[in-house]
C-alpha positions in Angstrom: -2.8 9.3 17.7 -1.3 6.3 15.9 -0.9 6.3 12.2 -3.3 4.0 10.3 -2.0 1.5 7.7 -4.3 -0.4 5.4 -2.7 -3.7 4.5 -4.3 -5.3 1.5 -3.1 -8.9 1.4 -5.0 -12.1 0.5 -2.6 -14.6 2.2 -3.4 -14.8 5.9 0.2 -15.7 6.9 1.6 -12.7 5.0 -1.0 -10.4 6.6 -0.3 -11.7 10.0 3.4 -11.1 9.8 2.9 -7.5 8.3 0.3 -6.8 11.0 2.7 -7.8 13.8 5.5 -5.7 12.3 3.4 -2.6 12.0 1.6 -3.1 15.4 5.1 -3.3 17.0 5.9 0.1 15.3 2.8 1.6 16.9 0.5 1.6 13.9 -3.2 0.9 13.8 -3.7 -1.8 11.3 -6.7 -2.1 8.9 -7.1 -5.3 6.8 -8.5 -5.9 3.4 -8.3 -9.2 1.5 -8.9 -8.0 -2.0 -9.1 -4.8 -4.2 -12.8 -4.3 -3.7 -12.5 -4.4 0.0 -9.5 -2.1 -0.2 -11.5 0.6 -2.0 -14.2 0.6 0.7 -11.7 0.6 3.6 -9.6 3.3 2.0 -12.7 5.5 2.0 -14.4 4.5 5.3 -11.2 4.1 7.5 -9.1 7.0 6.1 -5.7 5.2 6.3 -2.5 7.3 6.4 -0.8 4.8 4.0 -1.8 1.7 2.1 0.3 -1.4 1.6 -1.2 -3.0 -1.5 -0.5 -6.5 -2.8 -0.9 -6.1 -6.5 -2.0 -9.7 -7.4 -5.3 -10.2 -5.5 -8.4 -12.3 -6.1 -11.6 -10.6 -7.2 -10.0 -7.3 -8.0 -6.2 -6.7 -8.3 -4.3 -3.9 -6.9 -3.8 -2.7 -10.5 -7.6 -2.3 -10.8 -8.2 -1.0 -7.2 -5.6 1.8 -7.2 -7.3 4.0 -9.8 -10.6 3.6 -7.9 -8.9 4.6 -4.6 -7.3 7.6 -6.4 -10.7 8.8 -7.6 -11.7 9.3 -4.0 -8.4 9.9 -2.2 -5.6 11.1 -4.5 -3.3 12.0 -1.6 -3.0 8.7 0.3 0.4 7.1 -0.3 0.2 3.6 -1.7 3.1 1.2 -1.6 2.8 -1.7 -4.1 3.9 -5.2 -3.2 4.0 -8.2 -5.5 5.2 -11.8 -5.3 5.6 -12.5 -9.0 7.7 -9.6 -10.1 7.7 -9.4 -13.9 9.6 -7.0 -16.1 7.7 -3.7 -16.1 5.8 -4.3 -12.9 7.6 -1.6 -11.0 7.1 0.9 -13.8 3.4 0.0 -14.0 2.9 0.4 -10.3 4.7 3.8 -10.2 2.7 5.0 -13.2 -0.5 4.3 -11.2 0.9 6.7 -8.6 2.4 4.4 -6.1 4.9 6.0 -3.8 7.1 2.9 -3.7 7.4 -0.7 -4.9 8.6 -3.9 -3.2 8.8 -7.4 -4.5 8.4 -10.4 -2.2 10.0 -11.7 -0.2 9.8 -8.5 1.7 12.6 -7.2 3.9 10.4 -6.0 6.7 12.8 -3.4 8.1 13.1 -1.9 4.6 9.3 -1.6 4.2 8.8 -0.1 7.7 11.6 2.4 7.0 10.0 3.4 3.7 6.5 3.8 5.3 8.0 6.0 8.0 9.9 8.0 5.4 6.8 8.5 3.4 4.8 9.6 6.4 7.5 12.0 7.6 7.3 13.8 4.3 3.9 13.1 2.8 4.0 15.9 0.2 6.9 14.2 -1.5 5.0 11.0 -1.9 1.4 12.0 -2.7 0.0 9.9 -5.5 0.5 10.8 -9.2 1.8 14.3 -8.3 4.8 12.6 -6.7 5.9 11.3 -10.1 6.3 14.8 -11.5 9.3 15.4 -9.1 
């Protein structure tokens, strides 16, 4: 059964490229265009991993992640942001993200990180992963 990745991205071109990359790796890709949509999809579609753009319209990744965590504390979330500011990485990790990437993304690196997280999920589960 293919692993399911929820890609939360509001820019169609960025989503398209990420979708192609992960489909090529054998993933089932689920799409959400903003944080509110991501909350619903995280619950209804039970992804194995979430790739979350942090700066989204309507509801940002910073707002959506705590809501997702209330319903699913175990799903690994990888934060992605285009406008990396000082402290962004720390903010994302403090929300329980398993990893952080700034755009432009090196696609091979992000695929490798997703595969690493999925191969050892206990090491990367939400806020508990920060304790280690």
